[in-house]
N, C-alpha and C positions, 0 to 999 in steps of 0.2 A: 805850222808846217801843216803841207797835207802829206798825211799819209796814205799808205795803198793796203785793196783790201786784204786781206788774210779766208783764206779757206780750208775748210778739212774736206779730209779725203778718205779713204780706207786706206790702212798702211799695209805698204802689198813690196814684194823682193825687190821693185825698184826703186827704193824710197831705203833700202839698208845700208847704203855707202853714209847717205846722211843723217842717218841717224849716227854712223859708229863717230861722224865727227860730229855732231853737240855730244856725243859723250863723254870723245873727248874734250871739247870745250869743257865740259862739268868737271873734268877731273878723275873721272871713272873709267875702268880699267879693262872694258868690254872691248873685248874684239869682235867681228864682222862678226864667226860663228857661235860666237856666242850672245847676239841676237838674231842670231839666224834660229834657234834657238826656240828662243821665245819668243816670234814670233809664227815657231811650228805649232808652241801648245797654245798662241794664244790669239784676240780680235783685235786688232788696235785702230787709233785713227792717226793721221798728220797733219798737221795744219799747215802751210803754204800760201807764203808771199812770191812771188814774180816769179812762179814760176820754183823757188827753193824751200824746202820743209827747215821754219824756222819751231817745229815743236813735233813732237809723240807722244805718245801715249796708247801701253796697253795695259787690257781685261783679260785675264788666266784659269776661265772658270772650273772649276773640280763638278764634273756633274751636278745637282742642284743642291748642292749641298753650300757651295761657298764661291769667292772670285777672290780674285789678291790684283789691286790692280796698279802700275809697274811700267819703269823707265816713264813718267813721265817727268817731261824734260823742254826747258823754252829756251832758244836762242839769248843768250842774254841780253841783245840790243835790243829785242820784244818785251823787253817785259816792262809793265806795267801795261800792257795795253791788253789786256783781260784774257793773253792767249791759254794761259793758263786754264785761268775757270770755262773756257769755250775747251780744251779738252777734256778735263776732270765733266761734266757733264755727259758727253760721246760715251765716255770709257763708265758711268754711268745708268747711261741708257741700255748701254751691250750689257752688262752684266744684269737687267729688270729686275728680282725680288729677290734674288740672292744676298745674304749677311758677305760684307764684304769688309776684305781687311786690305792692312798694304803699310807699306815702313817709310814714315817722312824724314825728311831732313829738317832742321829746325827753320830752312828757307821755309818750306812747303807746310810746317804747321798749318800757320794764320789761316789758308787756308780751304786745307784739308777738314779744321774745325768748327771753321762754315757750313762747309756742306753736314756737318753733326759727323763727325766721327769724333770718336774718343779716343784716349790714352789706352796703351794696359799692358807695355811693361816696353824696357829694354834693352836694342837692339848691340848686341858688345860683338866687333869687327876684330878677328886678332889675325896677324900673318905675318911672311917672316919667314928667313931657314931655321927649323928647328936645327936647335942638337943635337949631340946621338940620344936615341929614344932606342930602349929594348920593348921588342914586342911582347910583350904583354901575354899568359896564357889565354888556350879559349875561345877566338877567333878560326876563321876557315874562309875562302873563297866560295863566295855565292854557287852554283849552279842552275842553270835555266829552269830545274827542276821546281827551283825555289822562291823562285819571282811569281805566286799567286800567296806566296806567306806573304811575302815581305809587302806586297799591299796592300795587304790587310793591316800588317801590322800595323803601319804608318797610315788607313783609315782611323785606327783606334786615336789613335797618339794625335794624329793632329786633328779628326775629327771632320774628316772631308775624302770624297774617293777621287785621286791622285791617281788611278790607276795611267791614263795615260801620261801623267810626265816620271812614274819611276819606271816605267816600261820604257821610254825614250832616255831618263840616264841605266838603265842595262847594258843600251846598245853603242853608248857609247864612252859606256867609265864601266869603273872593277867596282865590284861589289862583296863588300863583308860580309858575314854573317856570323852569329856567335847564337849553338842551339842547345837546349837545356831537355832527357825525358825526350830527344826527337825530334821537338821542336824549334823554329826561330825563336827564337828570344827579343834581336836583335838586330842589327844590321847598318852601316851605311857604308855613302857610297864615293869616290873618288871619282872625279875628272877633273877635263887642263877647262883652265880659267883667265880672264884675263892674263895677269904676270904669268901668271906658274897653273897652278895645280888647286882647286879646291875640297876638300871636304865636307860634304853632306848630303840627303839630311844622315845623323845619327840619332838612329831610336833607339831605345835599352829600359829595360826596367830597372838601374839606374847610376849612379853616377858612376860608381868602380866599371860597374859595363859597358858606360859608355867610353872610360878613357882607351877599356883596353880597345873596341871599335878602333876608336880615333888613331891609337897604336899603331894596331894590324896599320893603315896608310904610312905616320909619320914613321916607322921605324924603316919603312924599304925608299922611301927617299932621301937619304942624306944629302944636305948641295941642294934640296931644289926648294923653288919658293913654291908655299902654301898658304894659303887662308879658311878659316874654321866663321863662320859665324852664328856665335850663340847667342840665349840670352841670358842677363844677370838675374836668373833666378831659378838656374839649372845646375847653378854651381861649378862651372867646368872651367868657367875662365881662370882663375887659381892656376891649374893644374896648363891648362897649356901659356900659360907665362911663364909656368918652373921650365917649360918644354923649348923656349927661350924664342915665341912667338910673342909680336909687341900690336901693344892694342895700340888701336890706327884709329878710332871711330867707332860708328855705327849711325843705330836711325831712333823713330819712337817706334814703335808698335804700335797700331792704334786701327780699333774695327768700327765698326755701321752696319746694323744695331751693338751694342754695348751691351751685352746677353754671355753671363757665364757661361762654360763648357764645362762639362762637369769631366772629370778625372779621370785619365783611365788608365787604371791599377799597375795594370801590367806590364804600360810601357808609354817614354815620354821624351818628346822633343829635344832633344838637346844642342844639334842642329840643326841649321837649317838650310835648304838650298844655295841658296843665300839668297838675298834681303829683297832679290824682285820677287820669287813663288813662292815660297812663305816653306 
């Protein structure tokens, strides 16, 4: 059977509606607004067959420090034709020499391993309507004057300069902070996403502080659908389950090259922005 040609093109706003359709086909909850945010912070490529978008990939670059490759989707009817590999090759070229991170599905894992990515951890997705949660002391709403300190704390915890991302989140979402000695020692963000709202990132100096920052928003959202993406090594997952959020899957964190990062003793990332953006 003869197949038509598949071309790659730069991902532009005109491709967003098709991208939403692909993510729905894959069972992902992303709204048009979620794709718009991802594209605003990234450079992307689409695969096109006969005028129809059949694949997507985004590369989100955090200064020169690293890049995440995300939103890699291939139309189910097009799999087995090398589309995913071509999209990944384009994304790798966009990233240049930056260290790379991504979150893989089980289906995508073999391709990423062939491309030199190695597993670094497990992402755990929790979501649902939480039970009655009391706000914990020590948190407060951030102000505009806090953003530079939040960006710096995130850079230390994440290991990359995500200034554009954090500034974007502060514009579209709500930010809570924790202070000690007059200095910001933790923060969390809440924004609309998918079926409801997502809490993340959550950056804190310890597990108790991370719980307090997450509770800041959970307590204020009774009856609302919430999502938090954490990692298996943070210890936050059992607490999320105790609040009534269900573990509904996740992904496999991967990096290329596999180079251990020095831990920042003052803070760590307890919840991701989401699986795409880290």
